[in-house]
Every structure is written in C-alpha cells, then in structure tokens.
C-alpha positions as CSV (number, residue, x, y, z in Angstrom):
1,M,77.7,170.6,129.2
2,Q,75.9,169.4,126.1
3,Y,74.6,166.0,125.6
4,H,74.2,164.5,122.0
5,S,71.7,161.7,121.6
6,I,72.5,158.8,119.3
7,R,69.7,158.3,116.8
8,S,68.2,155.0,116.1
9,S,69.1,155.0,112.5
10,D,73.0,155.4,113.7
11,R,72.5,152.4,115.9
12,R,71.1,150.3,113.2
13,G,74.0,151.4,110.9
14,Q,76.4,150.1,113.6
15,V,74.7,146.9,114.1
16,M,74.6,146.1,110.4
17,I,78.4,146.7,110.1
18,L,79.1,144.5,113.1
19,G,76.8,142.0,111.6
20,V,78.4,142.1,108.2
21,L,81.9,141.7,110.0
22,L,80.6,138.7,112.1
23,I,79.0,137.0,109.1
24,A,82.4,137.6,107.1
25,T,84.3,136.1,109.9
26,I,82.0,133.1,110.4
27,M,82.2,132.5,106.7
28,G,86.0,132.7,106.6
29,M,86.4,130.4,109.5
30,S,84.0,128.0,107.8
31,A,85.8,128.2,104.6
32,L,89.0,127.6,106.4
33,A,87.6,124.6,108.3
34,F,86.1,123.2,105.2
35,D,89.4,123.4,103.1
36,L,91.4,122.0,106.0
37,G,89.0,119.2,106.3
38,Y,89.3,118.3,102.8
39,I,93.1,118.7,102.9
40,Y,93.0,116.1,105.8
41,V,90.9,113.7,103.9
42,V,93.2,113.8,100.9
43,K,96.2,113.5,103.0
44,S,94.7,110.3,104.7
45,R,94.1,108.9,101.3
46,L,97.8,109.8,100.4
47,V,99.3,108.2,103.5
48,T,97.4,105.0,102.9
49,S,98.5,104.7,99.3
50,V,102.2,105.4,100.2
51,D,102.0,102.9,102.9
52,A,100.6,100.2,100.7
53,A,103.2,101.0,98.2
54,A,106.0,100.6,100.6
55,L,104.7,97.2,101.7
56,A,104.2,95.9,98.1
57,G,107.7,97.2,97.2
58,I,109.4,95.4,100.0
59,R,107.7,92.3,99.4
60,D,108.9,92.1,96.0
61,L,112.4,93.2,96.8
62,P,113.8,89.6,96.7
63,E,113.1,89.8,93.0
64,G,115.4,92.8,92.5
65,D,115.2,96.5,92.9
66,A,113.5,96.9,89.4
67,A,110.8,94.6,90.5
68,A,110.5,96.3,94.0
69,R,110.0,99.8,92.2
70,A,107.6,98.4,89.7
71,A,105.5,97.1,92.7
72,V,105.7,100.5,94.4
73,T,104.5,102.5,91.5
74,R,101.8,99.9,90.5
75,T,100.4,99.9,94.0
76,F,100.4,103.6,94.5
77,E,98.7,104.3,91.2
78,G,96.1,101.6,91.9
79,N,95.4,103.2,95.3
80,F,95.6,106.8,94.1
81,P,94.6,107.2,90.5
82,A,95.2,110.4,88.6
83,G,92.5,112.9,89.3
84,S,91.1,111.1,92.2
85,M,89.7,113.3,94.9
86,M,89.8,116.3,92.4
87,T,93.6,116.4,92.9
88,K,95.5,118.5,90.5
89,S,98.5,116.2,90.4
90,R,100.0,113.4,92.5
91,G,103.2,111.2,92.4
92,L,106.1,109.7,94.1
93,T,109.0,111.9,94.3
94,T,111.3,109.4,96.2
95,V,111.8,105.7,96.0
96,D,115.0,104.9,97.8
97,I,116.4,101.3,98.5
98,Q,119.5,100.9,100.7
99,S,121.3,98.1,102.6
100,V,121.5,99.0,106.3
101,N,123.0,96.9,108.9
102,G,121.8,93.5,107.9
103,A,118.4,94.7,106.4
104,Q,117.1,96.4,103.4
105,R,115.3,99.7,103.8
106,L,112.8,101.1,101.3
107,R,111.8,104.8,101.7
108,I,109.2,106.4,99.6
109,V,107.8,110.0,99.5
110,G,104.5,110.8,97.8
111,E,102.8,114.2,96.9
112,A,99.6,115.5,95.9
113,A,98.2,118.9,95.1
114,A,95.0,119.0,97.1
115,P,92.3,121.4,95.8
116,L,91.2,124.4,97.8
117,F,87.6,126.0,97.5
118,F,86.9,129.0,99.7
119,A,90.6,129.7,99.7
120,R,90.3,130.7,96.1
121,W,88.9,134.1,97.3
122,F,92.5,134.7,98.3
123,G,94.1,133.5,95.2
124,Q,95.1,130.1,95.9
125,D,93.3,127.1,94.4
126,A,95.6,124.2,95.5
127,T,98.1,123.2,98.2
128,T,100.7,120.5,98.1
129,I,100.8,117.7,100.7
130,R,103.4,115.1,101.5
131,A,103.4,111.6,102.9
132,E,106.3,109.3,103.7
133,A,106.7,105.7,104.5
134,E,109.7,103.6,105.4
135,T,109.9,99.8,105.8
136,L,112.8,97.5,106.6
137,R,113.2,94.0,105.4
138,R,115.6,92.0,107.6
139,A,118.1,89.7,105.8
140,R,117.3,86.1,106.2
141,N,119.6,83.3,107.4
142,V,117.6,80.1,106.4
143,I,118.3,76.4,106.5
144,L,116.0,74.2,104.5
145,V,115.9,70.8,106.1
146,L,114.4,67.9,103.8
147,D,113.5,64.6,105.0
148,Y,114.6,61.9,102.3
149,S,113.5,58.7,104.1
150,D,112.5,55.7,101.9
151,S,108.6,56.6,102.5
152,L,109.1,59.6,100.2
153,R,110.2,57.5,97.2
154,A,107.1,58.2,95.2
155,D,106.7,61.8,96.3
156,L,110.3,63.0,96.0
157,P,110.0,64.8,92.7
158,A,107.1,67.0,93.9
159,V,109.1,67.7,97.1
160,K,112.0,68.8,95.0
161,E,109.8,71.1,93.0
162,A,108.1,72.6,96.0
163,A,111.7,73.2,97.7
164,I,113.2,74.8,94.6
165,D,110.2,77.0,94.4
166,F,110.5,77.9,98.0
167,V,114.4,78.8,97.3
168,G,113.2,81.3,94.6
169,T,111.3,83.6,97.0
170,F,114.5,84.8,98.7
171,D,116.8,87.4,97.9
172,P,120.2,86.0,96.7
173,A,121.8,89.3,97.1
174,I,121.6,89.7,100.9
175,D,119.8,86.4,102.1
176,Q,121.8,83.3,103.1
177,L,120.3,79.8,102.4
178,G,121.6,76.5,103.1
179,L,120.3,72.8,102.8
180,V,120.4,70.0,105.4
181,T,119.1,66.6,104.4
182,F,118.3,63.7,106.9
183,S,117.3,60.1,106.7
184,T,119.1,57.6,108.8
185,M,122.0,60.0,108.9
186,A,121.9,63.7,108.5
187,R,124.4,66.3,106.9
188,I,124.8,69.9,105.5
189,D,124.5,69.4,101.8
190,Y,124.8,73.1,101.1
191,P,126.3,75.5,103.7
192,P,124.3,78.7,103.9
193,Q,125.6,81.5,101.7
194,T,124.2,84.3,99.3
195,N,124.0,83.8,95.6
196,F,122.6,80.4,96.4
197,V,120.0,79.6,93.6
198,N,122.1,77.4,91.4
199,G,123.8,75.7,94.3
200,M,120.6,74.9,96.3
201,T,118.8,73.8,93.1
202,D,121.6,71.3,92.2
203,A,121.8,69.9,95.9
204,I,118.0,69.5,95.9
205,N,117.9,67.6,92.6
206,A,120.7,65.4,93.8
207,I,118.6,64.1,96.9
208,E,117.6,60.3,96.7
209,T,115.5,58.4,99.1
210,D,117.2,56.3,101.8
211,F,116.1,54.3,104.9
212,F,114.9,55.8,108.2
213,T,114.0,59.2,109.7
214,N,116.5,60.7,112.0
215,S,114.5,64.0,112.6
216,A,116.7,65.1,115.7
217,G,119.7,64.7,113.5
218,G,118.3,66.8,110.7
219,L,117.4,69.6,113.2
220,Y,120.7,69.4,114.9
221,W,122.7,69.8,111.8
222,A,120.5,72.8,110.7
223,Y,121.3,74.6,114.0
224,R,125.0,73.6,113.4
225,A,125.0,75.2,109.9
226,L,123.7,78.4,111.3
227,K,126.2,78.4,114.1
228,D,129.1,77.6,111.6
229,L,127.9,80.6,109.6
230,D,129.2,82.8,112.4
231,D,127.5,85.8,110.9
232,P,128.6,89.1,112.6
233,L,125.1,90.4,111.9
234,A,123.2,87.3,113.0
235,D,121.5,89.2,115.8
236,K,120.2,91.8,113.4
237,K,118.9,89.0,110.8
238,L,116.1,86.6,111.0
239,N,117.5,83.1,111.6
240,S,115.2,80.5,110.7
241,I,115.1,76.6,110.2
242,V,112.4,75.3,107.9
243,F,111.7,71.6,108.5
244,F,110.1,69.3,106.2
245,T,109.2,65.6,106.9
246,D,106.6,63.1,105.8
247,G,106.6,60.8,108.9
248,V,107.5,60.1,112.5
249,S,111.1,60.1,113.8
250,N,112.3,56.5,114.3
251,A,116.1,57.2,114.7
252,F,118.2,59.4,116.8
253,P,121.7,60.6,117.5
254,V,123.4,59.0,120.6
255,R,126.8,58.8,122.3
256,A,126.9,55.1,122.9
257,Q,129.3,52.4,124.3
258,L,129.9,49.6,121.9
259,K,131.1,46.1,121.9
260,T,132.8,44.5,119.0
261,G,134.1,41.0,118.1
262,L,132.8,38.5,120.7
263,G,132.8,41.2,123.4
264,R,136.5,41.3,123.9
265,C,136.7,45.2,123.3
266,S,134.5,48.1,124.2
267,I,134.6,51.5,122.6
268,P,133.4,54.2,124.9
269,E,131.4,57.1,123.7
270,S,131.2,56.6,120.2
271,E,128.9,59.0,118.5
272,G,126.5,58.2,115.8
273,T,122.9,57.2,114.8
274,L,120.7,54.6,116.5
275,A,118.2,53.2,113.9
276,P,115.8,50.5,113.8
277,A,117.6,47.7,112.0
278,G,117.3,44.2,113.5
279,R,116.4,43.2,116.8
280,A,119.2,45.0,118.6
281,G,119.1,48.2,116.6
282,Q,121.8,49.6,114.3
283,F,124.5,51.9,115.2
284,I,126.0,54.0,112.5
285,P,129.1,56.2,113.3
286,L,128.6,59.8,113.1
287,E,131.7,60.4,110.7
288,A,130.4,57.8,108.3
289,P,129.1,59.2,105.1
290,P,125.4,59.0,104.7
291,H,125.2,57.7,101.2
292,P,125.4,54.6,101.3
293,V,125.1,53.4,104.9
294,P,128.7,52.2,105.6
295,A,129.3,48.4,106.7
296,V,132.3,49.2,109.0
297,K,134.0,52.0,111.1
298,S,137.8,52.5,111.1
299,P,139.6,50.9,114.1
300,V,139.4,52.9,117.4
301,D,142.0,52.5,120.1
302,G,143.2,49.3,118.7
303,C,139.8,47.7,118.7
304,E,138.6,45.7,115.8
305,K,136.5,47.5,113.2
306,V,132.9,48.3,114.5
307,R,130.3,46.6,112.3
308,V,127.1,48.2,111.6
309,Q,125.4,45.8,113.6
310,A,127.8,46.3,116.5
311,V,126.3,45.5,119.9
312,V,125.2,48.9,121.8
313,E,126.2,48.2,125.3
314,S,124.6,51.4,126.7
315,I,123.7,54.9,125.6
316,E,124.0,58.2,127.7
317,T,120.8,59.7,128.9
318,T,121.8,62.9,127.5
319,W,123.3,63.4,124.1
320,R,126.1,66.0,124.0
321,P,127.5,66.5,120.5
322,Q,131.2,67.2,120.1
323,G,132.5,70.6,119.3
324,G,131.0,72.6,122.1
325,Y,127.5,72.7,120.3
326,L,124.5,72.5,122.6
327,P,126.6,72.3,125.9
328,G,123.6,71.5,127.9
329,G,123.1,68.5,125.8
330,V,119.8,66.9,124.6
331,S,117.9,64.4,127.0
332,V,116.6,61.1,125.5
333,S,113.5,61.1,127.8
334,R,110.6,63.6,128.1
335,P,107.6,63.9,130.3
336,G,104.7,62.2,128.9
337,F,106.8,59.3,127.0
338,P,107.9,55.9,128.0
339,S,111.6,55.7,129.3
340,L,114.1,53.8,127.5
341,A,116.2,51.5,129.4
342,V,119.7,52.7,128.3
343,N,121.5,49.5,129.1
344,N,119.1,47.0,127.5
345,A,119.0,45.6,124.1
346,F,117.1,48.1,121.8
347,S,114.0,46.9,120.1
348,L,112.6,48.5,116.9
349,S,109.6,49.8,118.9
350,S,111.8,51.3,121.7
351,I,114.0,53.2,119.3
352,G,111.0,54.7,117.6
353,I,109.5,55.7,121.0
354,T,112.6,57.3,122.2
355,S,113.4,59.3,118.9
356,Q,110.2,61.2,119.6
357,P,111.5,63.0,122.9
358,V,114.9,63.5,121.4
359,F,113.3,65.3,118.5
360,L,111.2,67.6,120.6
361,N,114.0,68.2,123.1
362,M,116.2,69.2,120.3
363,A,113.8,71.8,119.2
364,D,113.8,73.2,122.6
365,A,117.6,73.2,122.9
366,V,118.0,75.0,119.5
367,R,115.5,77.6,120.4
368,A,117.2,78.4,123.8
369,D,120.3,79.9,122.1
370,Q,119.6,83.6,122.6
371,D,122.4,84.8,120.5
372,L,120.7,83.2,117.3
373,D,117.0,83.6,118.5
374,V,116.2,80.8,115.9
375,T,112.7,80.3,114.6
376,I,111.7,76.9,113.6
377,N,109.0,76.4,111.0
378,A,107.7,73.0,110.1
379,I,106.0,71.4,107.1
380,G,104.2,68.2,107.4
381,F,103.3,65.7,104.7
382,A,101.5,62.3,104.7
383,S,101.9,60.5,107.9
384,A,103.7,63.4,109.7
385,N,102.7,63.8,113.4
386,S,101.1,67.0,113.4
387,N,101.1,67.4,117.3
388,H,105.0,66.8,117.5
389,L,105.5,69.4,114.7
390,N,103.4,72.0,116.3
391,Q,105.6,71.6,119.2
392,V,108.8,71.6,117.3
393,A,107.5,75.0,115.7
394,N,106.2,76.2,119.1
395,T,102.8,77.3,117.6
396,S,100.0,78.4,119.8
397,A,98.2,75.2,118.7
398,S,101.1,73.2,120.5
399,T,100.2,71.4,123.9
400,A,103.7,72.6,125.0
401,Y,103.5,76.2,123.6
402,D,105.9,78.6,125.3
403,P,105.1,82.3,124.5
404,S,108.5,83.5,125.8
405,K,110.2,81.5,123.0
406,S,110.3,82.2,119.3
407,Q,107.1,81.0,117.7
408,G,107.2,79.4,114.2
409,L,104.6,78.2,111.7
410,Y,103.2,74.8,111.1
411,V,101.7,74.0,107.7
412,Y,100.5,70.6,106.6
413,A,100.1,69.4,103.0
414,D,97.4,66.8,102.4
415,D,98.9,65.5,99.1
416,Q,101.5,66.4,96.3
417,A,99.5,69.1,94.9
418,A,99.4,70.9,98.1
419,L,103.3,70.8,98.7
420,K,104.0,74.0,96.7
421,E,101.4,76.0,98.6
422,A,102.8,74.7,101.9
423,F,106.2,75.7,101.2
424,R,105.0,79.2,99.9
425,R,103.0,79.8,103.0
426,V,106.1,79.5,105.1
427,A,108.1,81.5,102.8
428,S,105.4,84.4,103.0
429,S,105.7,84.0,106.8
430,L,109.4,84.6,106.7
431,G,108.8,87.5,104.5
432,R,106.8,89.5,107.1
433,L,108.0,93.0,107.6
434,V,109.4,93.8,110.9
435,K,109.0,97.6,110.7
C-alpha cells in the first residue's frame, strides 16, 4: 500500500480557493442586504407618500372628484418628488373613487423604480416597488341648529355668514344636510337632503331674530329631523347635530294642563312651549307657527280659545312628545338643579332654572338612540354657558362625561371674527376619516 503526502503548497492553494469563495459569498450577501435595505427605505417613503395622498384626497372629496384627484396628485408629488432617493421613476398608477354602502372609498396605488447597486453585477439596475392605500369617508346626515333669539340681533349677519360657510364644507352629492332654528319656538326650516347648498343658504338668509331661547326644543326638532329622514343606511353614516347658541336656555317644551276664561274650562295635556313672559309665564301651543308668536289657539274640546297668556295649571314632570319620539320622555328635573313646583305659578326665574335640566336631559335622550348613534357638537357664542354645552356635546371636559356614549366637540367663539373659525373646526371634526 502506498501513501501520498499532500504538499504544503497544495494546502495553500485549497485554502486560497475556499477563502475566495467565502469572500465572494460574504460580499454577495452584503450586496443583497444593502440592496434590500435600500429597497425597504424607498418603500417606506412610497408608503408614507401614498398614505398622505389618500388622506388629502378624501378630505377634498366634498369639493368633487376632480378636486380630490388634484389633491392626491399634489400631495404625492410633494412628498415624493421626481428623482428623490435616486429613483428612476415614480407615480400613481391608480386613483379610484367609488360610492360604497353609504360611504365614499378612495383607493390609490403608487409605484417607484428603486435603484439597485450591487445587483448590477447580475445585470439588474432597478426594481419596481408598489404601495396601496384605501380610505373611506362615511356620508354625513347633519342637522345644523341655529339660535335666533333676540340677543343675537346685532350678530345675526356674522352667524349667517359662518353657517353658510359651514354648509359649503359638505358633499352635496352624498351628504344630507338640514336646518332647524329655535327661539321661543323651534321648527325644521329645511329637511335634511342632498343637493342642499341653495336651499340651506336661502333658509339661513331668511332667519330673523325673535324672543326667547328654547334650547331643548331646538335639539328635539333636530333629532326629529334625523328620525323623519328614515335613512336605510343611517347606521352606516355619521349622524350628527351641530348646535349653535349665544346664551342660556330660558324656555322649554312642556305638556301642560291649561285653564281658559275665568277658570270654567280646563284643557288637559296641551303640548307647547313655556317661556318667561309675564309673572305667570307664557304658554305657546306646539302647533302654532313660530313667526310671529300667535295670540290665540283654536278651540279644543269645545273650550274657549286658549290665549297666549293662558293660565298653566300644571305641567308633567316628564315631557313626552307626541308621535312616538323619545318614548322614555324627558324629565324637567336633574340632580344638582333646583326643583320646579309643577303646580304653582311659574315665575321668570323658575322657568329659566327648569329649562337648563330639560336641555341637558334632552341631549342625553337623543344620544341614547342606538339606531342613530347621534353625535352632538356645540358652538357657543357671547354669553353661552360653556359648562352646559360641554355636557350637551359630552366632551371629556364635561363634569357629566360618559365615555360609553358618542362624544362630540364643543367650540366657543369669543366674538364675530371667531365665528367662522368655530364653525370650520366643527366641520373639520365631522370630516375626520373612519378608516
């Protein structure tokens, strides 16, 4: 048997070959890692740019598809300029807008040719990467509630201007807007609907100041407008009330028992507004037109006509509006507020005291409707009670904040110049994305 020894020179040759192979492998892996790392960096930039473009487009969608597409392109190019990060090319391949089940969906796809460095050894100098973003804007059912009490006389033009500007921030193609006004009485001036711009503008411009502040009545009729809308997609849309007032509530809706003439006739359960006019208060029937305040009501059950100053014999401790709305009713009392004796004469101060808990309880009752899931937003001005309006909106600043219920926004405007910005802040809040 013969043995052959391996010379040291042969060993060195084998080690050199293995070393070269190892170095080549390490360099190849390093090159791959570097290229992949750079691709990841470019992809992150592309994803961020596409996301920002989608957000910008959905916010501008109320101004029309063309405005949304322009916002998408402008934002994408601003965040990912041509040639940035040494990309060979970049752009948006898809900008798709569709109405889907009570919402508008914006889907965009962006691409970029990311440069390769070490991979050029293998004949490839770039690779295409892609990013996609999809956003949804829920359609809105919004009731704008405007106080037109007499204290707003000097400020009403500024309020109208801010309200009309607010209306212009919504999409008339899919959003539905309505208008409720309140003073001593409250009513639906413009039922919620699409293509609302001209109708809402005309209704707002027609408002004139008048008497007291029936805040609970205004809130109730806003809720009623949403219920009467009977939108089959209401549970998929954003249902909101935007409530504006400049003062403290001093009138409220009641179901009362009245006396007419010299006490010879009683009318049970008349529904209307109790307002602070005269020592005994002023009862205005619900069916009476709000402009101007009526002097008489038609005969009921053979009784004499009920005059505006009819004696209120008593009111119910819980107001239950007719028609099946708010079946649980709204209490005229609330913890922390003085109680009103419902069978005594009503003084101006006692009506004002009672109208506050009715207003707050009304907000709670509206929010309790799980079918609508209503969000109440409030705008205060001048002598508005910010504490009460925070409670009405159920903000985290409220002493009665309930995190299990829908939370709105409260904005206070110091003067006329701040009104438009206050309305815009609420509009912006309503325009937040849900996906």
